[in-house]
TILOFI-890526 format. One record per residue (C-alpha): x, y, z; residue number from 1. Coordinates in nm, 2 decimals. Example, Ala and Ser with C-alpha at 12.3 -4.5 7.8 and 13.67 -1.06 7.14 Angstrom:
BEGIN
((1.23; -0.45; 0.78); 1)
((1.37; -0.11; 0.71); 2)
// end
This chain:
BEGIN
((-15.66; -10.69; 15.60); 1)
((-15.94; -10.69; 15.34); 2)
((-16.32; -10.76; 15.39); 3)
((-16.26; -11.11; 15.23); 4)
((-16.01; -11.23; 15.51); 5)
((-16.32; -11.18; 15.77); 6)
((-16.48; -11.49; 15.57); 7)
((-16.25; -11.67; 15.74); 8)
((-16.29; -11.57; 16.09); 9)
((-16.68; -11.67; 16.00); 10)
((-16.60; -11.99; 15.86); 11)
((-16.37; -12.09; 16.15); 12)
((-16.68; -11.98; 16.42); 13)
((-16.96; -12.13; 16.25); 14)
((-16.77; -12.47; 16.18); 15)
((-16.69; -12.46; 16.59); 16)
((-17.07; -12.41; 16.67); 17)
((-17.18; -12.69; 16.40); 18)
((-16.91; -12.91; 16.58); 19)
((-17.07; -12.82; 16.95); 20)
((-17.43; -12.90; 16.80); 21)
((-17.31; -13.23; 16.66); 22)
((-17.12; -13.29; 16.95); 23)
((-17.42; -13.21; 17.16); 24)
((-17.66; -13.42; 17.01); 25)
((-17.42; -13.71; 17.01); 26)
((-17.36; -13.69; 17.42); 27)
((-17.72; -13.69; 17.47); 28)
((-17.80; -13.97; 17.27); 29)
((-17.54; -14.15; 17.47); 30)
((-17.73; -14.34; 17.69); 31)
((-17.50; -14.57; 17.92); 32)
((-17.15; -14.43; 17.89); 33)
((-17.28; -14.08; 17.98); 34)
((-17.51; -14.07; 18.28); 35)
((-17.79; -13.79; 18.36); 36)
((-17.60; -13.61; 18.62); 37)
((-17.29; -13.63; 18.40); 38)
((-17.51; -13.45; 18.11); 39)
((-17.57; -13.19; 18.37); 40)
((-17.24; -13.13; 18.43); 41)
((-17.13; -13.14; 18.05); 42)
((-17.42; -12.89; 17.95); 43)
((-17.34; -12.59; 18.23); 44)
((-16.97; -12.64; 18.11); 45)
((-17.07; -12.60; 17.76); 46)
((-17.25; -12.26; 17.85); 47)
((-16.89; -12.12; 17.96); 48)
((-16.73; -12.25; 17.66); 49)
((-16.97; -12.15; 17.45); 50)
((-16.97; -11.79; 17.58); 51)
((-16.59; -11.78; 17.56); 52)
((-16.55; -11.89; 17.16); 53)
((-16.81; -11.62; 17.11); 54)
((-16.60; -11.35; 17.28); 55)
((-16.30; -11.44; 17.09); 56)
((-16.50; -11.43; 16.76); 57)
((-16.62; -11.10; 16.87); 58)
((-16.28; -10.97; 16.93); 59)
((-16.14; -11.10; 16.64); 60)
((-16.40; -10.95; 16.42); 61)
((-16.40; -10.61; 16.59); 62)
((-15.97; -10.62; 16.56); 63)
((-16.01; -10.72; 16.16); 64)
((-16.27; -10.44; 16.09); 65)
((-16.07; -10.18; 16.28); 66)
((-15.76; -10.27; 16.06); 67)
((-16.00; -10.23; 15.75); 68)
((-16.12; -9.89; 15.85); 69)
((-15.98; -9.71; 16.17); 70)
((-16.10; -9.35; 16.08); 71)
((-16.37; -9.33; 16.32); 72)
((-16.18; -9.52; 16.58); 73)
((-15.93; -9.21; 16.57); 74)
((-16.18; -8.94; 16.60); 75)
((-16.33; -9.11; 16.88); 76)
((-16.05; -9.14; 17.09); 77)
((-15.85; -8.85; 16.99); 78)
((-15.54; -9.00; 16.87); 79)
((-15.28; -8.93; 16.63); 80)
((-15.23; -9.27; 16.47); 81)
((-15.12; -9.38; 16.12); 82)
((-15.32; -9.41; 15.84); 83)
((-15.28; -9.79; 15.81); 84)
((-15.31; -9.94; 16.15); 85)
((-15.14; -10.31; 16.19); 86)
((-15.36; -10.60; 16.34); 87)
((-15.14; -10.58; 16.65); 88)
((-15.19; -10.20; 16.70); 89)
((-15.56; -10.27; 16.66); 90)
((-15.56; -10.54; 16.93); 91)
((-15.36; -10.30; 17.16); 92)
((-15.62; -10.02; 17.11); 93)
((-15.91; -10.21; 17.16); 94)
((-15.76; -10.47; 17.43); 95)
((-15.55; -10.21; 17.61); 96)
((-15.83; -9.97; 17.67); 97)
((-16.05; -10.25; 17.84); 98)
((-16.29; -10.25; 17.52); 99)
((-16.35; -10.61; 17.50); 100)
((-16.54; -10.66; 17.82); 101)
((-16.89; -10.68; 17.69); 102)
((-17.18; -10.83; 17.91); 103)
((-17.45; -10.83; 17.59); 104)
((-17.48; -10.81; 17.26); 105)
((-17.65; -10.43; 17.31); 106)
((-17.29; -10.33; 17.47); 107)
((-17.12; -10.47; 17.16); 108)
((-17.32; -10.34; 16.92); 109)
((-17.29; -9.97; 17.13); 110)
((-16.95; -10.01; 17.11); 111)
((-16.89; -10.08; 16.79); 112)
((-17.10; -9.80; 16.66); 113)
((-16.83; -9.54; 16.85); 114)
((-16.54; -9.71; 16.66); 115)
((-16.66; -9.85; 16.34); 116)
((-16.79; -9.68; 16.03); 117)
((-17.13; -9.83; 15.92); 118)
((-16.99; -9.99; 15.60); 119)
((-16.75; -10.21; 15.83); 120)
((-16.97; -10.23; 16.15); 121)
((-17.10; -10.62; 16.11); 122)
((-17.23; -10.59; 16.45); 123)
((-17.53; -10.34; 16.29); 124)
((-17.66; -10.62; 16.16); 125)
((-17.72; -10.87; 16.45); 126)
((-18.12; -10.89; 16.49); 127)
((-18.24; -10.78; 16.83); 128)
((-18.51; -11.08; 16.84); 129)
((-18.45; -11.35; 16.88); 130)
((-18.06; -11.33; 16.82); 131)
((-17.93; -11.11; 17.01); 132)
((-18.23; -11.19; 17.29); 133)
((-18.08; -11.55; 17.30); 134)
((-17.74; -11.48; 17.31); 135)
((-17.82; -11.25; 17.61); 136)
((-17.98; -11.52; 17.79); 137)
((-17.68; -11.76; 17.77); 138)
((-17.51; -11.49; 17.92); 139)
((-17.72; -11.48; 18.19); 140)
((-17.65; -11.84; 18.24); 141)
((-17.30; -11.81; 18.23); 142)
((-17.29; -11.53; 18.50); 143)
((-17.50; -11.71; 18.74); 144)
((-17.25; -12.05; 18.67); 145)
((-16.93; -11.80; 18.71); 146)
((-17.06; -11.68; 19.08); 147)
((-17.39; -11.87; 19.19); 148)
((-17.47; -11.51; 19.36); 149)
((-17.78; -11.46; 19.48); 150)
((-17.82; -11.14; 19.24); 151)
((-17.72; -11.37; 18.93); 152)
((-17.97; -11.66; 19.03); 153)
((-18.28; -11.40; 19.06); 154)
((-18.17; -11.27; 18.74); 155)
((-18.18; -11.61; 18.57); 156)
((-18.50; -11.67; 18.74); 157)
((-18.64; -11.36; 18.59); 158)
((-18.50; -11.47; 18.23); 159)
((-18.68; -11.81; 18.28); 160)
((-19.04; -11.64; 18.37); 161)
((-19.01; -11.38; 18.10); 162)
((-18.84; -11.60; 17.81); 163)
((-18.98; -11.93; 17.90); 164)
((-19.27; -11.87; 18.12); 165)
((-19.11; -12.11; 18.41); 166)
((-19.21; -12.00; 18.76); 167)
((-19.00; -12.26; 18.94); 168)
((-18.63; -12.21; 18.96); 169)
((-18.41; -12.45; 18.74); 170)
((-18.03; -12.53; 18.73); 171)
((-17.89; -12.42; 18.43); 172)
((-17.82; -12.83; 18.36); 173)
((-18.14; -12.94; 18.41); 174)
((-18.30; -12.64; 18.22); 175)
((-18.12; -12.72; 17.91); 176)
((-18.16; -13.07; 17.93); 177)
((-18.52; -13.06; 17.95); 178)
((-18.70; -13.16; 17.59); 179)
((-18.36; -13.35; 17.49); 180)
((-18.15; -13.05; 17.51); 181)
((-18.37; -12.87; 17.24); 182)
((-18.30; -12.57; 17.40); 183)
((-17.93; -12.55; 17.42); 184)
((-17.91; -12.62; 17.02); 185)
((-18.12; -12.28; 17.00); 186)
((-17.87; -12.08; 17.19); 187)
((-17.61; -12.25; 16.97); 188)
((-17.79; -12.15; 16.65); 189)
((-17.82; -11.82; 16.82); 190)
((-17.47; -11.77; 16.77); 191)
((-17.48; -11.91; 16.40); 192)
((-17.74; -11.67; 16.33); 193)
((-17.54; -11.38; 16.47); 194)
((-17.23; -11.48; 16.24); 195)
((-17.42; -11.52; 15.93); 196)
((-17.62; -11.17; 16.00); 197)
((-17.29; -11.00; 16.01); 198)
((-17.15; -11.17; 15.69); 199)
((-17.38; -10.89; 15.52); 200)
((-17.05; -10.64; 15.48); 201)
((-16.85; -10.92; 15.35); 202)
((-17.08; -10.91; 15.04); 203)
// end
């Protein structure tokens, strides 16, 4: 796989994010067909969907970069591997070792530094603030929506306080629907920004 092939991964991901921004705007403008409580459910479902699409993108990017240069990964894992790894073997190495379960952008960047040389490591270019910060915040919401545990609720409440100066706890759908859905647009924008920042290695 060549660096040029990475562009296709980014193009598809960015097209997805653009589509969701357009969908979000159309859904929020629908007054009669989509009622208030329907919008809350849709917004909360979107949080889970967007995080899933991001995870697929990160996985595809990690595999593609490992396929370009696997020298550091071989050294890290202390494995005797062929000089040129197939895409399937790259995927087996990463997924088979359970390395694709990342809880934050920090986790992604930390692991990428272990297995990818700097010149093929796009994750180094993701800016901490605001890009990674916003993505991590959406993951906090996703975690709460996946578990509804008291711990995940406390973590989400703290994020509201620290990042948005909100004292009162709000369900994610209610939080995202405020200000005409502009907060979710910002979160989707963070995914787009991350992809564009990562494209640095392609040029």
